[in-house]
N, C-alpha and C positions, 0 to 999 in steps of 0.2 A: 367292887362287886359287879358281876355281870348283870346286864339288864334282864328282868324277869322273862321277857319273851324269848330271849336267847337261851335261858336255862331250860325252858319247856322244850324248845326245839332240840337242844342238846340231849336232854333225857329221853325224849320220845322218838326222835328221828335219827339223830346222828350217832348216839351211843351204840346201837347194834352194828354199825358198819365202820366204826373208826378203828384206827390202828393202835398198837400197844402203847406208844408214847402218850396218847390221850388218856388211855386207861390209867397209866401211872400218874399222869397229871391229875386225874379225878381223885386218886388216892391222896395225892399231895394236898389237894384242896380241902380234904377232911382235916388236915393238920394246920391249915392256915386260913385263907380268906373266906371259905365257905363253911367254916366250923359252926357258926351260929345256926345256919340253915340246916345243917345235918343234925344238930341237937334237937330240932323241932320234930324230927322223924323218929327219935328214940322212944319206944313205948315206956310208959310209966312203970310197968312191971319188971323191966330189966333190972337185975339186982346191983348193977354198977352205976356209978355216977354217969350222967348223960355225956359229959365231956370225955370221960375215960372211954366210954363206948364208941364215941366218934373217932377218937384217936386210934383205938384198936382196930376198928373197921377200916380206917384209912391205911393203916399198916398192912392189913390183910389185902386190901385192894392193890396196893403197890406190889406186894408179894405175888398176887395173882397175875398182874400185868407182866411182871418180870418172868414168872413161870411160863406164861404164854409165849413170851419172846424167846426164851431159852430152851423150851421143851423140844426134844427131837420128834420127828414125824411119828415114830412108833408110839409115842406117849400122848399123842393128840387127843385120843378118846378119854384118857384119864384126866387130862387138863380140862376137857369139856365137861366131864362129870363134876369136877371141883368147881368150875365156874357156875354150872347150873345150881349146885348146892349153895354157893355164895349168894346168887340172885334169889334163890328161894329163902335163904336165911334172913335177908333184909326185907322180905315181903311184909312181916309184921310192922315194920317201920312205916311202910306205905299205908297199911290199914290204920295204924295209930294216927298218922297225919290226917287221914280222911275222917275218922270217927271223932277226933278231938278238934277238927276244923282249924288245924294249925297252918298258917301261911308261911311257906318257905319255898325258895327256888321259883318264885313267880306263880306258885300254885295257891292262888288267893281266892278261889271260888270252889264250891263243892263240885262243880262240873270238871274243873281242871284237876282237882285232887282225885276224882273218880276215874278220869281218863288215865292218869298216871298209875293208879291202882290196878286198873284193868290191863295196862300195858306190861306190868311186871311178869305175868306168866309167859308173855311173848319172849321176853329176855331169857327166861329160864329155858324155854324150848330152843331158842336160837343158839344159845351157848352149847346146848347138848347136840343139836342137829348139825351145826356147822363143823363139828369135830368128828363126825361119824365117817367110817369108811364108805366110799361111794357117794360122798356128798355131791351135790350138784355143783357144776362149775361156777366159780365166782370167788369172792373174798371169804376166806375162812376167819375164824376167831382171832388169829394173829395178824389179820390185815394183809396176809399174803395171798396173791392170786393163785388159785388152784384150778386144775382141769380134770 
């Protein structure tokens, strides 16, 4: 398992700017070494078993990373919309982790869990904004440099 401080750094700093292979790796981590931590984020009201929810969300994340990689330029906005919806869909997991005080991914204090919770809307916005026409120069959601 990765050290807690690295997980926080990954989630809050690196995730918004990393390339597709790392997004796919994050999906794979749902299915393997980080599975227990991801289960801590599944809200109790989800009608599936926590482990099943983690597996399905990992598969979805792998599919999303692959779609970002393979999507043609003209489909970039659609991919951004899907990525935004995905990040919004997992927001209840961040809320659940905060309200139930569940420690996972190095988020072992209320302050760290709150910071992660507040950062999720930034991910939603970033996924949407980075795929719009006329985006500012820099790395887009696929990790490709654009001008």
